[in-house]
C-alpha positions in Angstrom: 165.8 101.7 117.0 163.5 101.5 113.9 163.5 97.7 114.0 163.1 97.7 117.8 159.8 99.6 117.7 158.6 97.5 114.8 159.3 94.3 116.7 157.4 95.8 119.7 154.4 96.6 117.3 154.5 92.9 116.0 155.1 91.1 119.3 153.2 93.3 121.7 150.9 95.7 119.8 148.9 96.4 122.9 151.9 97.8 124.5 152.1 100.5 121.9 148.3 101.0 122.0 148.2 101.4 125.8 151.4 103.5 126.2 152.5 105.0 123.0 149.3 106.5 121.9 148.3 108.1 125.2 151.9 109.6 125.4 151.6 111.1 121.9 148.1 112.4 122.7 149.5 114.2 125.8 152.3 115.6 123.7 149.9 116.9 121.0 147.6 118.5 123.7 150.7 120.4 125.0 152.5 121.2 121.7 149.7 121.0 119.1 148.2 124.5 119.4 151.5 126.4 119.6 153.0 124.5 116.6 149.8 125.1 114.5 150.0 128.8 115.4 153.6 128.7 114.1 152.5 127.1 110.8 150.0 130.0 110.5 152.8 132.5 110.7 154.9 130.5 108.2 152.0 130.6 105.7 151.9 134.4 106.1 155.7 134.5 105.8 155.9 132.6 102.5 153.3 134.9 101.0 155.3 138.0 102.1 158.6 136.4 100.8 156.9 135.8 97.4 155.9 139.4 96.9 159.0 140.9 98.4 162.4 141.5 96.7 163.4 138.1 98.1 160.9 136.6 95.7 163.2 137.6 92.8 166.1 135.4 94.1 166.8 132.0 92.8 166.6 128.8 94.9 170.2 127.7 95.1 171.7 131.1 94.3 172.3 133.0 91.1 174.5 130.3 89.6 171.8 127.6 90.0 170.1 126.3 86.8 166.7 124.7 86.3 167.0 121.0 85.8 163.4 119.9 85.4 160.6 121.1 83.2 157.5 122.8 84.8 155.2 119.8 84.5 157.8 117.3 85.7 158.7 119.6 88.6 155.1 120.1 89.8 154.3 116.4 89.4 157.3 115.4 91.6 156.6 117.8 94.4 152.9 116.9 94.5 153.6 113.2 94.4 156.2 113.4 97.1 154.2 115.7 99.3 150.9 114.0 100.0 149.4 112.4 96.9 148.6 109.1 98.6 146.6 110.7 101.4 144.2 112.3 98.9 143.2 108.9 97.6 142.7 107.6 101.1 140.6 110.6 102.4 139.3 112.0 99.1 135.8 110.8 99.8 136.0 109.9 103.5 137.2 112.9 105.3 134.9 115.7 104.1 131.9 113.3 104.2 132.8 112.3 107.7 133.0 115.9 108.9 129.6 116.6 107.2 128.0 113.7 109.0 129.7 114.5 112.4 130.1 118.3 112.2 133.3 119.4 114.0 133.0 123.2 113.5 130.5 125.2 115.5 127.3 125.5 113.4 126.6 128.9 114.7 129.7 130.0 112.8 129.5 127.6 109.8 125.9 126.6 109.1 126.4 124.3 106.0 127.9 121.1 107.3 128.9 119.9 103.8 130.9 123.1 102.9 132.3 123.3 106.4 133.4 119.7 106.3 135.3 120.4 103.1 136.8 123.6 104.6 138.1 121.7 107.6 139.6 119.0 105.4 141.3 121.8 103.4 142.8 123.1 106.6 144.4 119.7 107.2 145.6 119.2 103.5 145.8 122.6 102.0 147.9 125.8 102.1 149.2 125.4 105.7 150.7 122.0 105.1 152.3 123.0 101.8 153.6 126.2 103.4 155.4 124.1 105.9 157.0 122.0 103.1 157.9 125.3 101.3 159.7 126.7 104.3 161.7 123.4 104.7 162.7 123.7 101.1 163.6 127.4 101.4 165.6 126.8 104.6 167.5 123.9 102.9 167.6 125.3 99.3 170.6 127.7 99.6 168.4 130.9 99.4 170.8 133.0 101.4 174.4 133.6 99.9 175.7 132.4 103.3 173.8 129.1 103.2 175.6 125.8 103.1 175.2 123.3 100.3 171.6 123.0 99.1 169.9 120.1 100.9 172.3 120.0 103.9 169.8 119.4 106.7 172.3 120.3 109.4 173.7 123.5 108.0 171.1 126.0 109.4 171.5 124.5 112.9 175.3 124.5 112.7 175.0 128.2 111.7 173.2 128.9 115.0 175.9 127.2 117.0 178.9 128.6 115.1 181.3 130.2 117.6 179.4 128.6 120.5 180.6 125.1 120.2 183.9 123.7 118.8 184.2 121.7 115.5 184.2 118.4 117.4 180.8 119.2 119.0 179.6 120.5 115.7 180.4 117.2 114.1 178.5 115.3 116.8 175.6 117.8 116.5 175.4 117.2 112.7 175.4 113.5 113.3 172.6 113.8 115.9 170.5 116.0 113.6 170.8 113.5 110.6 170.0 110.6 113.0 166.8 112.3 114.2 165.9 113.3 110.7 166.2 109.7 109.5 164.1 108.6 112.4 161.4 111.1 111.6 161.4 110.3 107.9 161.4 106.5 108.4 158.4 106.4 110.7 156.5 109.1 108.9 156.7 107.1 105.7 156.1 103.8 107.4 152.9 105.1 108.9 151.8 106.4 105.5 152.5 103.1 103.7 150.7 101.2 106.4 147.6 103.5 106.2 147.5 103.5 102.5 147.7 99.7 102.4 144.6 99.5 104.4 142.7 101.0 101.5 144.5 98.8 99.0 143.8 95.7 101.0 140.1 96.6 101.1 140.2 97.0 97.4 141.8 93.5 96.8 139.2 92.0 99.2 136.4 93.6 97.2 137.6 93.0 93.6 139.6 89.7 94.0 138.0 88.2 97.1 141.3 88.0 99.0 140.3 88.2 102.7 143.6 87.1 104.3 145.4 90.0 105.8 148.7 88.3 105.6 148.3 87.4 101.9 146.9 90.7 100.7 149.4 92.6 102.8 152.3 90.6 101.5 151.2 91.2 97.9 150.7 94.9 98.3 153.8 95.7 100.4 155.9 93.6 97.9 154.6 95.6 94.9 155.2 98.9 96.7 158.7 97.9 97.8 159.6 96.7 94.2 158.2 100.0 92.7 159.9 102.4 95.1 163.2 100.5 95.1 163.5 100.4 91.3 162.4 104.1 91.1 164.9 105.2 93.7 167.6 103.1 91.9 166.9 104.7 88.6 167.1 108.2 90.2 165.3 111.5 89.9 164.9 111.8 86.1 164.3 108.2 85.0 162.5 106.9 88.1 160.9 109.5 90.4 159.9 112.0 87.7 158.5 109.3 85.3 156.3 107.8 88.0 155.2 111.2 89.3 154.2 112.4 85.8 152.2 109.1 85.1 150.4 109.5 88.4 149.4 113.1 87.9 148.0 112.3 84.4 146.1 109.3 85.9 144.7 111.4 88.7 143.4 114.1 86.4 142.1 111.4 84.0 140.0 110.0 87.0 138.6 113.4 87.9 137.5 114.0 84.2 136.1 110.5 83.9 134.1 110.8 87.1 132.7 114.2 86.2 131.2 112.6 83.0 129.0 110.3 85.1 127.9 112.4 88.1 125.9 115.7 88.4 128.2 118.7 88.2 126.1 121.2 90.1 126.7 119.6 93.6 130.4 119.5 92.9 130.4 123.2 91.9 128.3 124.2 95.0 130.5 122.4 97.5 133.6 123.7 95.8 132.5 127.3 96.0 131.0 127.0 99.5 133.8 125.0 100.9 136.4 127.4 99.5 134.6 130.3 100.9 134.4 128.7 104.4 138.1 127.7 104.0 139.1 131.3 103.3 137.1 132.3 106.4 138.9 129.7 108.5 142.4 130.7 107.2 141.8 134.4 107.9 140.2 134.0 111.3 139.5 130.5 112.7 142.9 128.8 112.2 144.6 131.5 114.4 142.5 130.2 117.3 141.3 126.8 115.9 140.0 125.5 119.2 137.6 128.4 119.5 135.7 127.4 116.4 135.5 123.7 117.3 132.6 122.1 119.1 135.1 119.9 121.0 138.6 121.5 121.3 140.1 118.1 122.1 139.2 117.0 118.6 142.1 118.9 117.1 144.6 116.7 119.0 143.5 113.5 117.1 143.1 115.3 113.7 144.5 118.7 112.8 147.5 118.8 115.2 148.2 115.1 114.4 148.2 115.9 110.7 150.7 118.7 111.2 153.2 116.7 113.2 152.8 114.1 110.4 153.7 116.8 107.8 156.6 117.8 110.1 157.8 114.2 110.1 157.8 114.3 106.3 159.4 117.8 106.2 163.1 116.7 106.4 162.8 114.5 103.2 160.2 116.6 101.3 162.2 119.8 102.2 165.6 118.3 101.0 163.8 116.8 97.9 162.1 120.2 97.0 165.5 122.0 97.6 167.1 119.6 95.1 164.5 119.6 92.3 163.8 123.4 92.6 167.3 124.7 92.0 167.4 127.7 89.7 163.7 128.7 90.0 162.8 132.1 91.2 161.4 132.1 94.8 158.1 133.6 93.8 157.6 130.7 91.3 158.7 128.2 93.9 156.2 129.5 96.4 153.4 129.5 93.9 154.3 126.0 92.7 154.8 124.5 96.2 152.0 126.2 98.1 149.2 127.5 95.8 149.1 125.1 92.9 148.9 121.9 95.2 146.3 123.7 97.3 144.2 124.4 94.1 144.5 120.7 93.1 143.5 119.7 96.6 140.4 121.8 96.5 139.4 120.4 93.1 140.1 116.8 94.2 138.2 116.9 97.5 135.3 118.9 95.8 134.9 116.4 93.0 135.2 113.1 95.0 133.4 114.2 98.3 130.9 116.4 96.5 129.8 113.7 94.0 129.7 111.0 96.8 127.6 113.0 99.2 125.2 114.1 96.4 124.9 110.5 95.1 124.2 109.2 98.6 121.5 111.8 99.2 119.9 111.2 95.7 120.1 107.3 95.7 120.2 106.5 99.4 123.3 104.5 98.6 124.6 104.0 102.1 127.9 105.8 101.4 128.0 108.1 104.4 126.9 105.1 106.7 129.7 103.0 105.3 132.2 105.8 105.9 131.1 106.2 109.5 131.6 102.4 110.0 135.0 102.2 108.2 136.9 105.0 106.5 138.2 102.7 103.8 134.8 101.6 102.6 133.4 105.0 101.3 135.4 105.2 98.1 134.5 101.7 97.0 130.9 101.8 98.1 130.6 105.0 96.0 132.3 103.7 92.9 130.3 100.5 93.0 127.2 102.5 92.4 128.5 103.5 89.0 128.5 100.1 87.2 131.3 99.2 84.9 132.6 102.7 85.1 132.9 102.4 88.8 135.0 99.2 88.4 137.4 101.2 86.2 137.6 103.9 88.8 138.2 101.4 91.6 141.1 99.8 89.7 142.4 103.2 88.7 142.3 104.5 92.3 144.1 101.4 93.5 146.8 101.9 90.9 147.0 105.5 91.6 147.3 104.9 95.4 150.0 102.3 94.8 152.1 104.5 92.7 151.6 107.6 94.9 152.8 105.6 97.9 155.8 104.5 95.8 156.6 108.0 94.7 156.6 109.3 98.2 158.7 106.4 99.5 161.2 106.5 96.7 161.9 110.2 97.5 162.3 109.4 101.1 164.6 106.5 100.3 166.8 108.7 98.2 167.1 111.3 101.1 167.6 108.7 103.9 170.3 107.1 101.7 172.1 110.4 101.5 171.7 111.1 105.2 173.0 107.8 106.3 175.8 107.2 103.8 179.5 107.9 104.3 182.1 109.1 101.8 184.1 105.9 102.1 183.3 103.2 99.5 180.5 105.5 98.3 179.1 103.3 95.6 179.0 100.2 97.7 177.5 102.1 100.7 174.9 103.7 98.6 173.8 100.3 97.1 173.6 98.6 100.5 171.8 101.6 102.0 169.3 101.7 99.1 168.3 98.0 99.4 168.6 98.0 103.2 166.3 100.9 103.8 163.9 99.7 101.1 163.6 96.4 102.9 163.3 98.0 106.3 160.5 100.3 105.2 158.5 97.5 103.7 159.0 95.1 106.6 157.9 97.8 109.2 154.9 98.8 107.1 153.8 95.2 106.9 154.1 94.7 110.6 151.8 97.7 111.2 149.5 96.6 108.4 148.9 93.2 110.3 147.7 95.2 113.3 145.0 96.8 111.2 144.9 99.9 113.5 144.6 103.3 111.7 145.0 105.4 114.8 148.2 103.5 115.7 149.6 104.1 112.2 149.1 107.8 112.7 150.7 107.7 116.1 153.8 105.8 114.7 154.0 108.2 111.8 154.7 111.2 114.2 157.0 109.5 116.7 160.1 111.1 115.0 158.3 114.5 114.5 158.2 115.3 118.2 162.0 115.5 118.7 162.5 116.9 115.2 160.4 120.0 116.2 163.4 121.3 118.2 165.7 120.9 115.2 163.1 122.6 113.0 162.9 125.6 115.2 166.7 125.8 115.3 166.8 125.6 111.5 164.4 128.6 111.3 166.6 130.5 113.8 169.7 129.6 111.7 167.9 130.7 108.5 167.0 134.1 109.9 170.6 134.5 111.3 171.9 133.9 107.8 170.0 136.8 106.4 170.7 139.2 109.3 174.4 138.4 108.7 174.0 138.9 105.0 172.4 142.3 105.3 175.0 143.4 107.8 177.6 142.8 105.2 
């Protein structure tokens, strides 16, 4: 099925554009608002869990032991969750929302701070709360939970006593199949999208204008990186790359702040955070009521959240595995609040400095972003001379490795979901290289189309059917606790 859709994208891309995107838009217009309302409740729920007696439990149960240090743990969860997207949209999204205001200006007067606030709605606490819930559901939090990371266990718990063991086996197989489908296309869409920015960077710095040549170079590098990382495993591969990338990201922030005015960054950070808090406490519960055009949410916010849902199966299993032994309160702070704080800092520094530079120097940054999302970052950095060149190459390296650290985590989970117990070593090796090749090939096919909206549509194909499984997982999770408290 994965190769079939990829072949259609390559041979008849117009078919996907004409039929797939309208179909997904219709689904988002119907499911988007209710699902986003559910995510609001999930954010509230994880806060309550963190401060309740449940917060003192350990992920994985009392016998679980912490395997990774604090910095390594935080680095891996952030790199797996959405690191690559911050590079792609770090300058572009808040700037775009400030040029074309989406929120009603009668409610949010400052377009720059409201643009940042809306960006944080898409990338902040709500998204990480969704990931956190996946990790808790799959992390063996209840004493009646199955093995940590078993994606089918919560659903099977719902159907226990309703269907026989034969049907439970079939149900487990179907859940894993849909999860693989969701993960695969969620990551393929991300790789294709990120490669658009990488390709623009190669065109700018090396003069490579051929889509096929630049795409082949980039995809090959990404595939090699995530395959080797996945082969080395969590400690030697995934953790090492994640630590390097987080250090490089903070190095870029510090470097940039040496060469741009600090006051605009502080102003947009404070104003944007305040608008964000207002949106979280009031606006996000009825998002369409604060938008100039309610239909806008289908193409942006709701699309994002189904994208996060597509990533949920692998990020949730990944979080469950790397968070064993940690107190739930620490897990929630680490998975929800620390990444949200980093996201606020990242967008404030990059978008705040770019917007301020454009206004002061009439540099054409905002105009470039309106014309092409991928140009803003490079147009901005080019204004900074040789320091800008260092930042361009650093951002390309950062994006390349962030994509790899997301993909290697996904490959590890897909490999587990698709492997059998027979000839385990041989199957694991074949699965690893097979899925690595499949991800790279499908991402390359999408890259050739050079269609960012199509990438986003492809990324959420698997999320739509997985929504049913996610709801059943939540029901099973709640059922586990009700059963536990009764006994």
